[in-house]
N, C-alpha and C positions, 0 to 999 in steps of 0.2 A: 834654079833656086826659088824663083817665085811659085813654081808648081808645087815644090816640097812644102813650102810655107803654107800655101793654100790648104794642101791636104792635112797638114797638122792642124790648121784652124778648124777645118771641118770635123776632124776627129775630136778636138777638144769641145767644139760646140755640141757635137752628137753626145759625148759623154756627160757634158753638163745638162743637156736635155733629159738624159736617162736619169741622172741623179735628182733633177726637179721633179720628174714624174714619179720616182721612187718615194720621195719624201711626201708628195702630194698623196700618193696612194696610201702611205702610212696614215696621213691625216684623215683620209676618206674611210679607209676600210679597217684601220687598226685603232679607231677611236674607242674610248671607253663607253660601254653600253649605258643608256641612260638609267637603267636600274641600279648600277653600281654607284651612281652619283646621287641617288635618292636618299631620303630620310624616312625611316619607319619608327612609328611611336606606339606603344601599347600602354594604355592606362588601365591599372588594376584598381578597382574601387571597393573599399571595404564596406560591407553591408551589415556588419554584426553589431548588436547591442545598441547603444547609443550613438554609434558612429553614423547611423542614418541621418541624424540631425546635421551632419557636415556635408550631405550631398549637394547642397546649393553652391559650396565651394568647388565640388568636382565639376559641376556644370560650368562654372567660371573657367577652369583649366581646359575643358573641352572647347569652349568658345575661343579661347586664346589659341589653342592648337589649330583649330579650323581657320583662323585668321592668318596663321603663320606658315602652315605647310602649303606646298605648291604642287603643280601637276607632276605626276609620277611619284609623289610621296604617298605613304600609306599610314593609316591610323586605325587603330583597334581599341575597343573599350570593352572591359569585362568586369563582372562583379566577383568579388571574393566571398565565398560562402563556405558551406559545409564541405563541399567536394569540387574544387575550382578547376580540375583538369578535364573539363568536358565542354563540348561545343555549346551546351545549353547555357554556359555562363557568359558567353559572348553577347554583349548587348548590341553592337554593330562594329562592322569592319569594312574598310574601303581603300582602294587605291585610286587616287584622284586622276581623272581623264586628262590627256594632253591638250584637249580643247577647252579653253577657259569657261566658255558657257556651260559645258557639261560638268566641269569640275565644281562650278558655283552651285549647280542643281544638286550635285552630290552632297555638298557641304550643307546646304539647307535641309536636305532629307536626313543627313546624319544628325544635325542638331534637333530636328523634330523627334527622332527616335530617342535621343538621350533625355530630351524634356519629358516625353511620354514615359519613359521608364522611371525617372525620378519622381514623377507624380504618382506613380503606381506603387511605390514602395510604402507599406504601411507599417511594417515591423521589421526588426533586424533578424539576421540569421542566428541560429544557435552556436555555430562553430565558424572558425576562420581558417581556411586552408590557403595560406599565402604561398607556401612552396608550390602547391598545385597550380596556382595562378602564374607563378614565375615560369613553371614549365610550359604552360599553355602560351604564355607570352613569347618565350624563346623560340618555340616551334613556329609561331606565326611570323616573327621578325625574320628568321632564317629563310622562310619560304619567300619573302619579299624580294630577297637578294639585294637590299638596300645597303649602301656603304655605311651610313650613320644609323645605329640601332639604340633605341631608348626604351627602358621599361620604367614607368612611373608607378610608384606603389603609394596609393592614397590611403594610408592606414596608420593605426597607432603601433603597428608591427608586433602585436601580441597575437601569436599564433595559438589557436585552440582547436585541436583536431578531434575528429570523431574517434571513437574507440576502434582500433584495428588498423587505422590509417598509418601508413609508413611513409615518413617524409624526411628521415634522417640519413640523407645521402648527399653526395657532392652535386653541385649545379655546374653546368657547362655554359659559361656566359662570355666566352672569348669575343672581344670586339663589341660588347654591349655596355652601355652606361646605365646603371640602375640608380634611380633617384627616388628616395623617400621624401614624400610630399605631405606637408601638414600632419606631421607625426605628433598627435595630440597625446597629453599625459593622462594616465589612468588615475583613478582615486587612490589606488595603492601607492602610486608614485609620490603622492604627498607625504606619505609616511615614511617612504625610503626612496629618495630621488635616484639612488644607484640602480633601482630596477629599470627606470627609463633609460639610463645610460647603458646599462648591460644589454638591453634589447637592440638598441641602436648598434652597438659594438658587435653583437653576435651576427647580426645581418650583414654589417660591413664585412666581416671576416669570411662569411659564406660567399659573398659576392667576389671578393678579391681572390679567395682560394679558387673560385671558379673561372678566373681570368678576366672578370669584368671590372669596371670601374664604379665607385660608389660616392654618392653625394647625398646630403639632406638639404631640402629647401622648405623652410617652414614660413618664410616671408612671402605670402602669395600677392603682395603688392608689387613684386618685381618679377612677374612671370616672364619678362623678356629675357631674364637670365637662365630660364628653365633649360633651354636647348643650345645654350652658348658653348657647351663643352664640345 
């Protein structure tokens, strides 16, 4: 009787060990890759007309993002101008290193690049290709493999395209939060405020129809809520 009980105990202990090893194996080898836990942000900066006067606010947003994003997260900043779906529009982009000291060096270099760009802007662009910028942002965010994806549009949302440009098509924004930031009012909005509301509503519809989420953040004193969604 004791022999049978001992054998049963050994078998149970062996089965339990296999179960523990199996669970541990799942924890070690089946864990979520770091990239899928990361956050990726792409900031589109309007450089048309008088909006260049707002660039200091854009610098503030970049500084906030540099202080908030962590190792493994990605950040890209690009300007919106006459034709925004090109690499030349990207001011800077980076995925922060897992080593804190390297990541800090990357952040300092990123800040310098943005500061130098803002200092170099002397006049606004003639046109505003917001859709092209969103396409570029979507491509970048998808390539990072990040779990949380944000497109920040620093603009008055008035799209002014060059003759011949085609931008009237659906956007694919599944899993992406699109946040309109500092949506300033145009002079014509003072005449008819509905123009402002219509611009915001049209972009909201395009984003939601494309599977994305939409928000407007105009209070830049509360940037801590920018990536809270």
